[in-house]
Steps between C-alpha positions, in 0.01 A plus 500: 500500500241236583124465461283425801132473575381701798183647643484857360379619842839400648696736277602837644483830313817696438458845663753639249325374189537717190141519377297651782238673292173307500387347172160578355197287597456400134857363480455310827172348381662381177794335683266339755293342222818372335627346826163330561503360146860382451680575828821703531700467180822664624593425861577792730867545593578479871811502718566328834425719799811635670559580864408158640165449330411189297239653271524656155490866397338590167739671260273509198136396466320671788191549287498137382522376859224734616264395221585128550379536857189679370442209258509252792809305387648279775845471338698683236839445347775744594853554370748524788804716423808571707473809718682804355731718706275804427187306607417458130455871442659523155372159390146592600520832324636355176244217502210736551629746240531229235159348576317832485645851515489639852324828545734788592406496868584129538817559302596777741433279803720228354778749422490639854523147638805430282663829600447409866678170432805682361425514128610817322275684255740414216498128589120493520481673161729238341312206657158631394614642164367841596666843466654639817285811449187279522625348825556848646162618376324208669680572825326838510186308596645466850392863557149463357184489710372138545158596363668625182704179483179297494384700198837457328490126570197481272723604212402867520848654509598868475781617274853511636489878544166479680631219719803708596277792600273274707792325671661835585191616691442426868253241624262762638494686167442176311207411726332837447545492123394136466186572700411775254594310181427136589337332197173311512513122507601369159627837378860603442659769712565847360872481577576824315257682729643331809856583398401858421348538847818363659740696282749704693595794285874517446669838491847476347816672618585598142188723497582672830613862490562520875822403675592285799400769749135496392510122454595455864255766617210319334613151605561371147698177465618384159454133404680330210286338230688174445317429176599827330794525255833531676602820318199700622430676826212279616472627857143567608281565801138419575479798736297696246385772736853564622638508144237746377542713812875525442444586134255777593738646755780495244279681246405760761865564582610513135225703333641707214416865449139527378455137603211329679390151597183378325276197536432240230168389355368145469708451183820597677523838321586821688213735585630835378340829609186603316570650154867402522663404170757221518830581332613222268806680370788655691375684809592865550598672822151639550329161467375313804611153611261241643648212699297185561538131582411250228350158564842355579565771759761668281535878501398646164503859376288674236512866400207724427416863443200700604319701232460874524148614576373613160210736445205346315485598134181578314147492631335248724338190358183587690251773430379771734234267638757230570387282209759331286522643149400255230805573288731374775360147486711279278470142390737240651831483318709191421805456715799682348815312410685669788326585828529830684761346728695386195485850356631634832792256478568598139504866603764423764702287259495770232597775741797307639615407150459859377700635793773240444520598136518870589783421737704268281393499134696708245302820431617768258489862612232596252288206614553603859378851432198366313417275793515792739246689287288188465509422871328818603213433260410198711178452691683511829658842462450659834738302540385184687806279484477130435858447614512577868143571598570862600274756335539838325784617282613782728587250769664242276670681217702746704755231566545444126542872433747524787745290297537794260623746765843550654561531872494881478161504330614554142334318211783288364491149359639272236303283259556184706336667798206607285456146373496357853253762621278453195486125541421533870223750426352271234497212745299714740257612229434195284275239659288219367351416838125502506349783699574865554867474400437339159665701220272338246591416141801734502686274742443204269615697197814593694556142607473372142738772379780403740449121482354451848336172388833325551493599868163340575521215755397138460121492540480121508410510868198356676355837605505653154381188317208479744386839369459369144176364358484141384522609136802721565666228708455238228642745245812541715529121531474445124757772429732329748457164326292349780170320462227664713376273779140413578506724807616861510694433819696219335579718196620778729717259700658366181578854384658594835725195473581580137604859574707420812818448299664723242177537302312818587148624432416855403127518440411693181264724696796620708706626206551874487392567140149654520225431249482742205159614620649593837771707331241676281289573808810642672581725203141622483508573872830688475379696199180592684703622799707716264182658348242502780280762329434307180130556535541878456500607863714811551704583804262782579201267487668251727589774745144630484362156578731466794402837646128438439506154657704616796361845558532457874866407471642778284842473655523131426375550145757770445773271623385228263503735203852604577633157588709273281200265469311759301511403132487859378861556602628239256568754224704715737713201591554411135608862431749483782634173365538655158696794639725267691557293187607812304 
């Protein structure tokens, strides 16, 4: 190397210089004042011009030369270095990086220049002491709109994920999005919003239910995600419309019996038919299936059952003039520990557990007989079954009675057959589901008697925990040895994680054992049914009332008096039972 004095105007700029981003006016003004006061402290580095010229090319110090000319200097000292075989590319980049860190855009330009000269990404990473991943990330800038590059050159860089999304988009798309999201002068860009606008939704092959025939029909091509773990199926497509169309056609072709395709709401939840009750336990044959696509385009299935149209009980809440009765207005109540949806889930859980226990738990013969008597004292004795959804005993219980007959129509059975038939009948009768099929307290008494609590499922799931109040949720957390979080959502998430393993949650409100007051109310109700004329009304008086009230329907009144529903016939039945007992 040698030092020379030359006219700064005679030096030629290097078109491949590393730092191409303009410096700020304030920085230029400060350097200009310094040059005017003390001159150039560190001489610019130049190299002899190649290709027959006799001038010098600036390797480092373009800004110093430019400001020396602005200061009116006639001569400046320069440091002449030997020309490098890569036109000083690496030397210029290292010198600029050490003096002041290059912004990412200038770094990218220098890396591209080195790659063009034959440098590998690994070699560049070693020379610049940068990770290879950083080199590859910077090379993504080659696919970024120049207007965005100018913003990034100011130090306003997006994250790596955002940069990948931007670089993957086409130039036309980038122009449209940048026009809509371009920041004001001096502001930073909303890169998250830009990346979101350019995001191409990926639909993964692992979520596809359709086969190659539909894939080809809808023009779907799978692409490998090179950044995904090697042991996972990372194939995806950005043909969202084609993917969803193929999924819909597959659902249409594979609808189960009683199945339908439903839409989803803004939260991604299926829109079930009006008044439908989602089944959280094991679905029965009479339940309906709803197929839908979740936010990832994956086919999901939920089961639901439609309630039976029930006749309204009691009088109307409005008077004859349409006015609302005062006694129907109630004050707002505090939120219960378990919501109505949670109670619905508990009803399903109890019913499934009770039916499992009736199928598998040891039950003595005397207990079995007692349960049969108890079952038909339930609220749902018509019978509206909670097992399969079918209604009325005559339609359901014939199959159980048929077990007791031989092929030639003779009543013949052994005790094992009776036990099987009895258990099956109890399963059809006992139900804890909320609604018309609910057996009431008797089903819970039966469940406690046969140990059905041990058959209850793990309730530490997101859907059930979401039905609990904050107080109830924090109680569950404390009982599980967890500290309640500041937010209910965080407490719920911690509980879901806690109960994912071998630890299970059975909420106390789901246990079968009823409250003593409920049992007393049941006994009072049963005792009242056994003595319906406690207030002194005779059978004759009741019959007289019926005939008087229904004078125009004597035939119907007569039928009612003679029917099994008439309480006056109770003594006759008891006499018959006594004779049979003798």
